[in-house]
N, C-alpha and C positions, 0 to 999 in steps of 0.2 A: 533235405528238409530244413536241416538243425542251422544250416547257415543262410537258408533265406527268411527263417525267421527272424535270427540274429542280425540280420542288417536290416531287416522291419525295425526292431526294437530299437537296432542305432540311430535308423533315420527318423523316428518315433522321439526319442530323447531329444535329438541336437534340432525336433521342432518346437519342444516343448521348451528348449533350452533357448532359442534363436525370438520364443513368443516373450517369455521372460523378462529378456534384457528389454528388449524393445518397450516391457511395458514399465520397466522398469527406469527408462531414460522418458518415457512419457507423460509420467509419473507425475513431475513436479507442473509443466503447462497447463494440465488436465486437472492440474486440484487448484493451480489459483485462476487460471478459466474458469473454474466452479465456486468457487471462494465471490470472486467477481461479479457474476451476473445473482449468486443468492443472496451475497455481504454475509456470507458464511466464515466464522477467522474474524469477525471486525474489516472487512473488506470493503472499501468504499465503490462509492459508482466514477465514472467518468462521464460530462454530459457538457452541452454545447454549450450553455447560458440556462439561466432559473426560467422559468415557463411565464414569470410575473403573476400567479397568484399566490399571493405574500396572504400568512395570517396571524392571529392576533398570539399564537403563543410563542413565546420565547423559549431560547435551550442556552443556557450558558457554555460557550467552548472551551474549552479547558488546551492548555497545548504543552506537549512534550518534546523535550530532544536529547539525543542518546549519540555515542560515535561508537565503534567498534573499536575494541584497544590499541586494533593492530596500526587504526588511522588519525596521524598525527594532527588531527581537526579542533579545534574547540567552536563547538556547536549549539545555540540556542536561539529560543522562540524569544520575540522582541517584545510580546505580550504574553502575560503570562496567563489571560483569559478574557473573553468577549460576550456581551452579550450578543445573540443572531435572532432575530424574527427569522421563523418559519418561512418559506419560500421566498427571503429578500439574498440575494450577493452579498458576501460580506468578504475581506481581506488582509489577512493577515502577513505577517514578515518571521524570518529567520532568520541567524546571524550564520554564518560558516567564516574561519579562517586558519587558513593553512599556516602549524605551525612548524614544518620543514623549511629547509631549505632549497627544494627542490618542486618543478609541477606534482600535484597529484590528482591525481582522477579519483573522486567518488560518486556513488550511487546510493540513494536513500532510499529505503523500503518504509512501509507508515502500513498504520492500523487505525479503529477509533474502539474506544469502549466507552458504553459496554455494546458485547457484538452482536445485537441485533438491530444495536441501532447503523452498521456499516452500510448498510441496504439503499439507507436512504440520505445517506452522505455522499455529499454530491462536487467532485471537484473539476474548475472548469479549467483551470490553469497551474500548472504547479513543477517545481522544481524537480519536483520526483519523477516527472515523466522521460526524465534524461539522462546520462551522467553527468558533474559536476568537474573541468575540470579549473583546482586553483593555483594559482604562484602561487610561489615562497613570500611567507609575511604578508598574501593577502587578504582582506576579509571583503565579505561580499555579504548582502543582502539579498534574501531569495526570498518572492511573493508564492502566495499560497493562494487563490479564487479558489472560491466556495460557496455552495447552498444546502440549505435542508431542505430536501422533495417535500411541499407541500402535503404530500401523500402525509406524509409522519405525523400529521397533527389529527390524520383520520383511525388511522391504524391504534386500536384501544388498546394490544397488546405493548406499545412505549410507552403509555397515558404514565407509569411511574417515572420514565426519564426525565427529569430536570437538567442534567450537565451529560455530555458528549465530550472526551478528550480524542484529540489527535495526537499521537505520537508517528513521532519517526526517528530511525537509525539509520546513519552513515556510513558503510559499510567500505574500504578501497573497493573498485571496478580494475578487473582484472580484463580488458574488452581490448 
């Protein structure tokens, strides 16, 4: 009887270990999906195109750029800020330069602040959707096409927002 109980306990403990390991690996993609769907943590939305419903409300969009210290790139926004009409498409540019003497792949992660604006900030096209490969000493301009969802103008919880900051950080891409 004791051997049977020990075997069942061992199977139970192994099953819990396997489940917890699986959840650990699944947590990052699940959290990313949750943030993208809800805008939590300043995650932006990806859209096909603006709806054409342009509103009279204007929002100042500021641009920020950072580079992980292990990536030898210079990365800067080409404009500090722009005034964007809610519902209207806008185009901004960032510039990246590979400061090394060999090809390097990088990947940008992004967020929007304040966090509650993330669900309304829609990117149509962005350099951050795929990894970027820069040849040595090469400088490139990278566009981001975006719009602020017209529903933003109808949400009283964001009435206090006059400025949104779009922030990117480039990391080395190991893929």
